[in-house]
C-alpha positions in Angstrom: 71.0 89.0 132.1 74.2 89.7 133.9 77.4 89.3 132.1 79.6 86.4 133.2 82.8 87.7 134.6 86.1 85.8 134.1 87.2 84.4 137.4 90.4 85.9 138.9 93.3 83.6 139.4 93.9 82.8 143.0 96.5 85.0 144.7 99.8 83.3 145.4 100.7 82.5 148.9 103.0 84.9 150.8 105.8 82.3 150.5 105.4 81.8 146.8 105.1 85.6 146.2 108.4 86.1 148.2 110.1 83.5 146.1 109.0 85.1 142.8 110.0 88.5 144.0 113.4 87.1 145.0 114.0 86.0 141.5 112.5 88.9 139.5 114.2 91.5 141.7 117.6 90.0 140.9 118.7 91.9 137.8 121.2 89.1 136.7 118.5 86.4 136.9 116.0 88.6 135.1 118.5 89.1 132.3 119.0 85.3 132.0 115.2 84.8 131.9 114.7 87.4 129.2 117.6 86.3 127.0 115.8 82.9 126.6 112.7 84.5 125.1 112.5 83.3 121.4 111.2 86.4 119.6 111.8 90.2 119.7 108.1 90.7 119.8 108.1 89.1 123.2 110.6 91.6 124.4 108.1 94.4 123.6 105.4 92.6 125.7 107.9 92.3 128.6 108.7 96.0 128.4 105.0 96.8 129.1 105.2 95.2 132.5 107.0 98.0 134.3 109.7 100.7 133.9 112.4 98.4 135.3 111.6 95.6 132.8 111.5 98.1 130.0 115.0 99.4 131.1 116.4 95.8 131.0 114.8 94.7 127.7 116.0 97.9 125.9 119.4 97.9 127.4 122.0 98.0 124.5 124.2 95.4 126.1 121.3 93.1 126.6 120.1 93.6 123.0 123.5 92.7 121.7 123.4 89.4 123.6 119.9 88.7 122.5 120.8 89.3 118.9 123.6 86.8 119.1 121.4 84.2 120.6 118.3 85.0 118.4 119.3 86.5 115.1 116.6 88.4 113.2 114.5 86.0 111.3 113.6 85.8 107.6 109.8 86.4 107.3 109.4 86.1 103.6 110.2 87.8 100.4 109.1 89.9 97.4 109.7 88.7 93.9 110.1 90.3 90.6 109.6 88.3 87.4 109.0 88.9 83.7 105.4 87.8 83.5 104.0 89.2 86.8 106.4 92.1 87.5 106.5 93.0 91.2 104.7 90.4 93.2 103.1 90.9 96.7 104.8 89.5 99.8 105.3 85.8 100.0 105.5 84.5 103.6 108.1 81.8 104.3 106.5 78.5 104.9 106.8 76.9 108.3 107.2 80.0 110.4 106.3 79.6 114.1 102.7 80.6 114.9 104.0 83.3 117.3 105.1 85.3 114.3 101.7 85.1 112.6 100.7 88.7 113.7 103.9 90.0 112.4 103.6 88.2 109.0 100.0 89.4 108.5 101.2 93.0 108.1 103.3 92.7 105.0 101.0 90.0 103.6 98.1 92.5 103.6 100.2 95.5 102.6 99.6 96.6 99.0 102.7 98.1 97.3 100.9 98.7 93.9 97.9 100.9 94.9 99.1 103.8 92.8 98.2 102.2 89.5 99.3 105.0 87.3 103.0 104.6 88.4 105.5 102.0 87.4 106.7 100.6 90.6 109.9 98.7 91.3 111.8 97.7 94.4 115.3 99.3 94.6 116.3 97.9 98.0 114.9 95.9 101.0 116.5 96.0 104.4 115.4 95.6 108.0 111.7 95.5 107.4 111.7 98.5 105.0 111.5 98.8 101.2 112.9 101.5 99.0 110.5 101.8 96.1 110.9 103.8 92.9 107.7 105.2 91.4 108.1 106.2 87.8 105.7 108.3 85.8 104.9 111.8 84.6 108.5 112.2 83.5 109.9 111.8 86.9 110.9 109.2 89.5 109.8 109.3 93.2 111.7 107.2 95.8 109.6 106.2 98.8 110.4 104.2 101.9 107.5 101.8 102.6 107.3 100.2 106.1 104.8 97.4 106.3 105.7 96.7 110.0 105.4 100.3 111.1 102.6 102.2 109.4 103.4 105.4 111.3 106.5 105.8 109.3 105.3 104.5 106.0 105.4 106.4 102.7 108.2 108.9 103.4 109.5 110.4 100.1 113.3 110.5 100.2 114.0 111.8 96.7 112.3 113.1 93.5 114.3 113.4 90.4 113.6 113.8 86.6 113.6 110.8 84.3 117.0 110.0 83.1 117.8 109.2 79.5 118.3 105.5 80.4 115.6 102.9 80.4 113.5 102.7 83.5 114.4 99.1 84.2 118.2 99.7 83.8 120.2 99.1 87.0 123.7 100.3 87.7 126.2 98.9 90.2 129.5 100.1 91.4 132.7 98.4 90.1 134.4 95.7 92.2 137.5 93.8 91.7 136.5 90.1 91.7 138.6 87.2 92.8 141.0 86.0 90.1 139.1 82.6 90.0 135.7 84.2 89.4 134.5 84.8 85.9 131.6 87.2 85.4 129.2 85.4 83.0 125.7 86.8 83.8 124.2 88.7 86.7 122.2 85.8 88.0 125.3 83.9 88.9 126.6 86.5 91.5 125.2 87.8 94.7 126.8 90.3 97.1 126.1 90.0 100.8 127.3 92.4 103.5 129.2 91.1 106.4 127.7 93.0 109.4 129.7 93.4 112.6 129.5 95.6 115.6 133.2 96.3 115.0 134.2 98.0 111.8 137.4 96.0 111.5 135.4 92.8 111.2 133.2 94.1 108.5 133.4 93.2 104.8 131.5 91.7 101.9 130.6 88.2 100.8 130.5 87.2 97.1 128.3 84.3 96.3 129.1 82.8 93.0 127.1 80.1 91.2 129.4 77.9 88.9 127.3 75.3 87.2 126.1 73.0 90.1 128.3 74.5 92.8 128.1 77.6 94.9 131.3 79.3 96.0 131.3 81.8 98.9 134.1 84.4 98.9 134.8 86.9 101.7 136.6 90.2 101.3 137.2 91.4 104.8 138.7 94.8 105.8 141.3 95.8 108.3 139.8 99.3 108.9 141.7 100.8 106.0 139.5 99.6 103.1 142.1 97.0 102.2 142.0 93.2 102.1 141.9 90.2 99.9 139.3 87.7 98.7 139.3 84.4 100.5 137.2 81.3 99.6 135.4 80.4 102.8 132.8 77.8 101.6 131.9 75.5 98.7 128.5 73.9 98.3 127.6 71.1 96.0 124.0 71.6 95.0 123.2 68.0 94.1 124.2 67.0 97.6 122.4 70.0 99.3 119.1 69.8 97.6 119.2 67.4 94.6 116.5 65.4 96.3 114.0 68.4 96.3 114.4 69.4 92.6 112.5 67.9 89.8 114.4 65.1 88.0 116.6 66.1 85.1 117.6 69.5 86.5 121.3 68.6 86.0 120.8 67.8 82.3 121.8 71.3 81.3 118.4 72.4 80.0 117.3 73.8 83.4 117.7 77.5 84.2 119.5 77.9 87.5 120.0 81.3 89.0 120.9 83.1 92.3 117.9 85.4 92.9 118.7 86.9 96.3 120.7 86.6 99.5 120.8 87.7 103.1 123.4 89.6 105.1 126.5 87.7 106.4 125.8 85.1 103.7 123.3 83.5 105.9 121.0 82.3 103.2 120.6 82.4 99.4 117.6 82.1 97.1 117.9 79.8 94.2 115.6 79.6 91.2 115.5 76.3 89.3 113.2 76.7 86.4 109.8 77.6 87.9 110.7 76.6 91.5 112.3 78.8 94.2 114.4 77.4 97.0 115.9 79.0 100.1 119.1 77.6 101.3 120.7 78.4 104.7 124.4 78.2 103.8 125.8 77.4 107.3 123.5 74.4 108.0 122.9 73.4 104.3 119.2 73.4 105.1 117.1 73.8 102.0 113.3 74.2 101.6 111.1 74.9 98.6 109.4 78.3 99.3 107.6 79.1 96.0 106.5 77.9 92.6 106.1 80.4 89.8 102.6 80.7 88.5 103.6 80.7 84.8 105.8 77.8 83.7 107.9 80.0 81.3 108.2 83.0 83.6 111.7 84.4 84.2 112.6 85.2 87.7 114.5 88.5 88.0 115.1 89.1 91.6 114.1 88.0 95.2 114.1 90.7 97.9 114.3 89.0 101.4 112.1 90.6 104.0 113.6 90.3 107.5 112.2 90.9 110.9 113.3 94.4 112.1 116.0 94.8 114.6 116.1 96.2 117.2 112.4 96.2 118.2 110.5 99.3 119.0 109.8 99.7 122.7 107.1 101.6 124.4 107.9 105.2 125.3 107.8 106.7 128.8 105.2 109.5 128.7 105.3 112.2 131.4 101.8 112.9 132.7 101.0 114.9 135.9 104.4 114.4 137.4 104.2 110.6 136.8 105.9 108.5 134.2 103.6 106.1 132.4 104.5 103.5 129.8 102.7 104.2 126.6 101.0 101.0 125.2 100.0 102.6 121.9 101.8 100.0 119.8 100.3 97.7 117.2 100.9 94.0 117.9 104.3 93.0 116.6 105.2 96.5 115.4 109.0 96.7 115.0 111.3 99.3 113.6 114.9 100.4 113.8 116.1 103.9 114.6 
């Protein structure tokens, strides 16, 4: 039995081919087409077409424009709680189906395979996690990269156990706004203000005060000076009171800030056994998780973002010819 072959699409007419070439050979028009792609993973696919498209898709000026139009997306999060400790990756509900190949990687990535170590997340940024493996009288710090297995597992430090408890965390000192009172750690979140220009950088302080969220900005002028400015106030009952179980404002509910994104883009709120994600600018709120145990205590949420910029195929020199290497896993992204 002969195998059925997929029929080839008909070749375009010379006039149609000329029109397509006229558009795609125009660098300005090609930029405008590529800038309208929705996902960085599509840029990787575009870069495989030819060297010219690779040069356009990976151009720093183009990537800057693309990032402004399509900021890196939140893919999901890792959670730490009293009953379950470090939990595996939780995908954000309602993600576009085009991101399914990307989300499958962290969802199937096991952080706890080394059962004889006590494992905790120290930091999570740009698709990578800094893990601390504690055991045998020492701590090993590893970088885990669910989206780029080729760079997974690098050991960045090994140090002897300190005299402090393993779960003790230490933070630098910061002068808070006069109006902010430090009550408990779950009422404060720090969020970096990321800018391509250092003079526009700074830090946000997100403060939970009963049923309000106050957002403060401490910007710098390039000399590490500046002052705190209140830039936003959010009333929780207006923002997501309709999503929370009745009686949450009675005073008996446990409300906490569990995590946040850069540029104060979003914040994770724990209300008893429910976890919500609020996008601060749009006030969009969605329930993203419900704790398995009713009396569990949520410690921390570590947001997991799509990596930026994407990894592009490399030009490989072979027999005096340049060839685009396609040895990339689907959706693989990393930042160098």
